[in-house]
N, C-alpha and C positions, 0 to 999 in steps of 0.2 A: 664524740658527738658534738662537742662545743665547736670544734674547728669546722666540721661539716655544716653546722648551723650558720656560722659566719660566712661560709662560702655561698650557701643558699641565700643569705642576706644580700650579698654582693650581686648575685644574679637578679634577684627581685628588684633591687635598687635600680639597676641598669634599665630594666623594663619599665619600672614605674616613672622614673625621671624622664625617660624617652617619651612615655605616653603624654606627659604634661606638655611637652614641647610640640606635640602634634596638633594640627588644626581641625581635622575631621573627627567628629564625635564617635563614629564607628571604629576608627583606627585607635582612638584613645581607649575605648571600651575593650577592644580585643587585646591590646597590650596589657591592660589592667587585669583582665581575666587571668592571664598566665601569671602575672606578677603576684596576684593574690594566692594562687595555688602554691607558689614557691614560698611566699611569706608564711602560709599556713604550715608548711613543712618545717621552715626555720623555727617558728615559735613552738611547734610540737617538740622539736629536738631540744629546745631550751627549757621545756617543762612549763611554758607559759600558755596554758590551755585555754584561757579566756581569749587571748589574742589569736591563738591558732583557730579556735572555733569561729571567731569573727571573720577571719580571713577566708576560711573555707565557705562560710555562708556568703561572704562577699563574692567569692568565686562564682557561686550559683546565681546570686543577684545580678552581677555584671553580665553573666552569660544570658540571662533573661533580657536584661536591658539591651544587650548587643543584638539579640534576635529581633526585638522590636525596632531598633534603629536600622538594622539591615533591611527590614521590610518597609522602612520609612513610615512607620506607624507611631502615633503618639502613645507614650506610656500612660496607661490608665492609672488613676489615683489609687484604685484598690490594690495594685501591685505594690506601691509604696507602703500602703497600710499593712499588707500581709508581711512584707519583709521587715518593717519596723517592729511588728508584733513578734516575729521570729527572732529578731535581734535581741529584744528584751527577754524573751523566754530563754534563749540560749545563754544570754548574759547572766540571768538568774541561776541557771543550772551550773554554770562554770564559775560562779562567784567565789572568790578566794581572797577576800579582803578588799579594802578600798582601792588598791592599785588596779585590781582586775576590772573596775568600772570604767577606767580610761578607754580601753579598746571598744567597749560598748558605746560610749559617747561618740567616739570617732567614727564608728561604723554607722551609727544613726546619721551623723553629719554627711558621710559619704553617700548613704542611701538617698538623702534628700538632694544632694548636689547634682546627681545625674538624672534624677527624676524630672527636675525642672529643665527648661530649655536653654537658659542663659549660661554659656560656658564661662563667662566672667565670674559668676557666682561660684561655679564649680572650682575654678582656680583659686579664688579667695578661700574657699573651704579647705582646699588642699594645703594651703599655707598655714591656716589655723590648726589643721589636723597634724601637720608635720611638727609644729611646736609642741603639741601634746605628746606625740610619739617620741620626741627627744627625751622628755622626762621619763616616760614609760620604759623606753629602751635602755636608758641609763640605769634605772632601778633593777631591771631584770638581767642586765649584762649583754644586751644585744648591741655591742659597741659599734660594729660595722653599720648597724641600722641608723645610728646617730649621724654618721657621715652621710648616709642616704637621705636622712631627713633634712640636713642642711642643704644638700643638693636639690632636694624637692622644693625647699623654700626659694632657692635661687632660680630654679626652673620656673616656678610659679610666678615669680616677679617678672622674669624675662617674658614669659608667655602673656602675662597681663599687659606689659608694655607693647609687645609685638602685635597681638590680636585685638586688643581692646582699646583702640584709639579714641 
């Protein structure tokens, strides 16, 4: 299971880092929808159920965000509130010590990052979240994830320089 989890981590990393380098919000969201499903499987295989549940919820959240973006409609504030509430409830239900709070904080940051319109803010949040993920992934043994987090930071910095002149 451990090797399969690491393989899933590699696939998710490729999709996630690729998404950060994209310019179009819809394309970013679609790539992240798939990446979150794969990350959810990876963390489930590692027994990190707080992170798994946050990724599966993020899969649903990003799918909803994608559908709004596809129709070129603005995301209503109540959607952010509903998902924030669900993140907190699921975080509480999967609470397994202080470490399990990290994915909840990261997921709240991600929820906010794509609700607002400015992709520069989203990219900055990705960089901050990647730093938190590095610590979390080290503690739970998702070592391939750490490589991905470093790549995510690099991709975030590149995309900030490229798109946010």
